[in-house]
C-alpha positions as CSV (number, residue, x, y, z in Angstrom):
1,M,45.0,106.0,199.5
2,M,46.0,106.9,196.2
3,I,42.4,107.9,195.0
4,L,41.6,109.7,198.2
5,R,45.0,111.8,197.9
6,T,43.8,112.4,194.3
7,L,40.4,113.8,195.1
8,K,41.9,115.7,198.0
9,R,43.5,118.0,195.1
10,Q,40.3,118.4,193.3
11,P,36.7,116.6,192.5
12,M,37.1,114.0,189.2
13,H,35.4,111.7,187.7
14,G,36.7,107.9,187.3
15,Y,38.8,108.2,184.0
16,A,40.2,111.5,184.9
17,L,41.3,109.8,188.3
18,V,43.1,107.0,186.4
19,Q,44.9,109.1,184.2
20,Q,45.8,111.9,187.0
21,I,47.4,108.7,188.9
22,K,49.1,107.5,185.8
23,R,50.8,111.0,185.1
24,S,51.4,111.8,189.0
25,S,53.5,108.7,189.3
26,N,55.2,109.0,185.6
27,D,53.2,106.0,184.3
28,V,54.7,103.7,186.8
29,L,51.1,103.1,188.7
30,Q,48.3,102.2,186.3
31,I,44.9,101.5,187.8
32,E,42.7,99.2,185.7
33,E,38.9,100.0,185.5
34,G,38.0,96.7,187.0
35,S,39.5,97.8,190.3
36,L,39.1,101.5,190.3
37,Y,35.1,101.5,190.7
38,P,34.9,98.5,192.9
39,A,37.3,100.5,195.1
40,L,35.2,103.9,194.4
41,Q,31.9,102.2,195.5
42,R,33.4,101.1,198.5
43,L,34.9,104.5,199.3
44,L,31.4,105.8,198.7
45,K,29.6,102.9,201.2
46,E,32.1,103.9,203.9
47,G,31.4,107.7,203.4
48,F,35.0,108.7,202.2
49,V,33.8,110.0,199.0
50,K,30.9,111.3,197.8
51,A,29.8,111.4,194.2
52,E,27.1,113.6,192.0
53,W,26.3,113.7,188.2
54,G,27.9,115.8,185.8
55,I,29.5,116.5,182.4
56,S,32.6,115.9,181.4
57,S,34.9,118.1,179.1
58,T,34.0,115.7,176.2
59,N,30.3,116.3,177.1
60,R,29.5,113.0,178.6
61,R,27.5,112.4,181.7
62,V,30.2,111.0,184.5
63,R,29.4,110.9,188.2
64,I,32.1,113.4,189.7
65,Y,33.7,111.9,193.2
66,K,34.4,114.0,195.8
67,L,36.5,113.3,199.2
68,T,34.4,113.9,202.4
69,A,35.4,115.0,205.6
70,A,35.7,111.7,206.9
71,G,37.4,110.7,203.9
72,G,40.1,113.1,204.4
73,K,40.5,111.9,208.4
74,H,40.9,108.4,206.9
75,L,43.5,109.4,204.3
76,E,45.7,110.9,207.5
77,R,45.4,107.7,209.1
78,E,46.3,105.8,206.3
79,V,49.4,107.9,204.9
80,S,50.6,107.7,208.5
81,S,50.4,104.2,208.8
82,F,52.1,103.6,205.1
83,E,54.8,106.2,206.2
84,R,55.8,103.7,209.4
85,M,55.4,100.9,207.3
86,L,57.7,102.3,204.7
87,K,60.4,103.4,207.0
88,G,60.4,99.9,208.4
89,I,60.9,98.4,204.8
90,T,63.4,100.7,204.4
91,Q,65.3,100.1,207.5
92,V,65.5,96.0,207.2
93,L,66.7,96.6,203.2
94,A,69.4,99.2,204.1
95,P,72.8,98.1,203.8
96,G,74.7,98.1,207.0
97,E,75.4,95.4,210.3
98,L,73.1,92.8,210.8
């Protein structure tokens, strides 16, 4: 979900994705490359992202990932599901009558 949301803003290569998620979360969330690239491969296989070769700002050849229309729809469903789950957790953890 975090990868798709980040790619919704703009296409990026893997390292830039990791850095953007880290920055956006004020360094709370840190994605390891060992988790990122398998996740990107799954998203590619499912058609939620597409990739093309490009050149990074450091003049290196990189794969640039971009959200697809199917990925955007999947993201909406995932965010909605997550929000429902978060609401339920918040209700359970809220102080009040038991």
